[in-house]
C-alpha positions, 0 to 999 in steps of 0.5 A: 330378479334372475328372469328380469336380469336374463330378459333386459341381457336378451333385450340388450343383444337383440337391440344389436340385431339388424333384424327385430326378431320381436317384431313382424316380418312386415314391420321389418320390411317397412322399417328396417334394417335396424344398424345404427352404424358407423358403416366401415370405410371400405378400401380398395382390393383388386377385384376378382373374377365372378360369373363374368363379372369382377367383384371386390370380394366372392364373399355375400349375402344368401337369400334371406335379410335382404328384404328390399332396397333398403336392406341391399343399399345397407349390406352394399355399404358394410362391404358385402359384395354379391347382394341376394334380394330375397325370394319373391314369387309371381303373387303376393304371400304373407308371412308365417306368424310369430315367432319366425327366428329364435336361436337354439341351444348349442350343439357342436355339430349337426351330423349328416344323417342324424335327427336331433331334436333342437331346443329352443335357447333361453338366450342368444350367445353373445358371440354371433361366431357361436349362434345357431338358429332356427328359422320359418318364415315360408318364403313370404313375397311382396306383389309383383308389381311392388318387387320389380319396381323394388329390384331395379332401385336396389340395383342402382343402390350397388357400389362398384364391384358388387353384384345383385342376385336376385332369388325366385320361387315358382307357386304351385297352382291348384291342380296345375302340376309341373308344367304349372310350377315350371311356367311360374318359375320362368315367369318370375326369373324372367321379371327378375332379369328384366327388373336388372338382377345381375344373376338370378337364383331359383330357389329349388329349397325350402324345410317350412312350405308344405307345397312342392317349390319347397322340396324340387331338390330331392327330385332329380327329374324335376330338377333337372326339366325345370333347369333346363326351362329356366336357362331357356328363359335366361339363356344370357343371364348367369342362373344360381340354383339353391339346393338344400343339403344332402344326407345321400352322396348318390342323391347329391350326384344325381342332382348336379348331373340333372342340372349340370349345363343348365344352371351356372352354379348351385348355393349349397346348402339351404340350411339343415333340416331338424326339429325345434321344440320349446321347453314345454315339449312342443313345436316352437313354429307351431305346425311346423315341427322340422324347420331351417337350421342355421350357423355354428353347427351346420358348418361341419355339414355344409363344407362336407356336402360342398367339398362332395359336390366340387370333386363329384363336379370335377371328376365328372367334368360337369359344366356347373360351379358351387357357391357355399353357404352355411354355418360362416360365423366368424371370420375364418369360416369361409375357408374350408369352403374356398379351400374345397373349390367354391367359387364363392361363399355367401351368409344368411344369419350372420349378417343380422348378428354381425353385419361388419364381418365381411369387412373384417373378412377382406381386410384378412383374406383380400384374396377372398 
């Protein structure tokens, strides 16, 4: 009976999530988001400057759950103002098989440099502010002829004072080397720009792919060359670069030096990589033992990275800003990022769990 009650409780919690974790990525793309409303009544607020545009707030959704224009429209109506269209490629890429998103046992803090083994949770914490997740999707993408049209559609769904960011990634060609990857990144970036992106984000980091595009940020030389090529491809469009977490401050500093002057901002951090095992001791995601961790447990590490990046940029007079992401699950969580000097805060997993969070944040902190 206890097992049945637990299953029922988990199903009830899952029904409140906009992304159906029990369904495939394709199902969520075609049918989601699973939001039953009502939508909040968005109140007027003084607009803020954000990379040459006026926005209602500097709060938004990171590349992740905004799978298409329908998702963008929903979260626009929910009051998130910087909306990032999920990472797209120059060719179709299927998602990994289920599971793609699980919750892990509660941990207080994933300390930088540590290597804890996390365990899959039997059930999700009821309070979204206490949730830590593990994800493994593999940066899937619709064919370019599909997403280019859909980005135009998404841009038309935004409210005044909102911006559309389109996240892109290059796909390595077999035997093509760095030059081929750079060319593909730039091709995707131009397509996103032509489709109507207000800002283009180049994703240099993903812990769940086995090819070169997932770890570019770890190579400052390659990062600098790619950032410069992207800047030349987008001479007048704001360019963000998404980076993973840095355990070593010296590596963080070198990365910022390499992209400064080309990128307008770095989106920091794209999750924290950890091993995730099930009750049987085997990797939850099959062949991927190390995956991206989101949620409550990574907030201190993300704040630490953002603070170090902003301080280093100021000390060296680097022409690059920082957009914070990582572990924002509660109303007050953007505060430490803004206090550290972040130019904006975007959220990864919590918008799926608590879709009304941005509205509450803006009511409590109209200055954000």
